[in-house]
N, C-alpha and C positions, 0 to 999 in steps of 0.2 A: 269721281276718281275711285272711290271704294268699290263701286260697281264694276269698273273696268278691271280692277285688281282681282275681284272674285271671278270674273269671266276668264281672265288670264290664268289664274290658278286652276280653275276647272278645266281649261283647255290643256294645260301642262299635265294635270293629273290624268286626263284622258289619253294623252300621248304616251305617258309613262305606262299606263295599263295596256295600250295597244302594243307597245314595244315588248312588254313582258309576254303577251300572247304570241307574238311573232317568234320570240326566242324559244318558246316551248317546243320540244321535239316529241312527236308521238312515239310510243314504244315501237321499236323495230319489229317487224313481222319476221318470222323465220323465212329464210330464203328457200323458195321452192326449187328443187332440182329435178330434172327428168333424165332418165336413162332408158336405153332399149334393152329389153330382156328377150332372150330366145331360149326356149326349153321345151320340155315334155311334161304334160299333165300326169301326175302320179295318182292324185285323188281329188275329188270335188266334194266339198261340204256346203251344200246349197243353203242349209239352215243357218249357218254362220257366215255366209257370203264369202267363203274362202276356197282357194284351190292350192294344193300342195304341188309344187313345180320343181323338177330337177332342171336347173338352168345352167347355161354356160357362164363363163366369167362375164361380169358386167364392167367393162373398162371404166375406171375412175370411181367405182362404187364398191364392188365386192367380187370375191373369187367365186368360182363355180361351186354350187352346193344345191341341196334340196331343202326347200323351206316353204312355208305357207304364206300366201299373200291374200289380202282382202281384195275382192273385186266388187266394186260398188254397182256396176252396171249389171242388173239382174238378168237382162236379156242375154248378155254375153255369157254370164255364168251358166245359164240354162243350157247353152249349146255345148259346153265343154264336157269331155269324158276322158277317162284315163287313156293314155297313149296318144292323145292329140299333140301334135307339134304346134307350138304357138309362138307368136311374137307379140309383145305388148310394151307399153310405156310404164316404167316404174316411176311413180311420183313420190318424192321424198320431201317431207316438210321438216322432219327432225330425225334424230337417230332412232326414235321409237315410233315414228309415224310414217308409214309408207303403204301404198296401195297400187293396184294396176289399173290402167286406163287403156282404151283403144286396143283391146284384146283382139287379135286376129288369128284365126286358125290357118296355119300354113299347110298342114297335112293332117287329115282326119285319121284316127286310129282305125286299124282294120276291124271289120265287123266280126264279133265273136259268135260262132255258131251255137 
């Protein structure tokens, strides 16, 4: 009988532990949001992986302004030059963490003589 009681208590302890694990919630990750950006390249800082862009209003995110964005795709960054009209996805993970993905040149800047 004592052995059965130990097995029963061990089983109940295991169930209690399993219930505690199931009830734990992992920390919520920041909700990633995406917006379409349209604008003109003002300058490119290849060393710091950034481009300053004068962009139109981004509905649901921000008004029109000129600001720098990180561009993680090095190949896309290498193709940009001041005056290029672009479209890109702004990826926002928090108020202080945003970058551009899927950068597309819609119209190349005129070639300067």
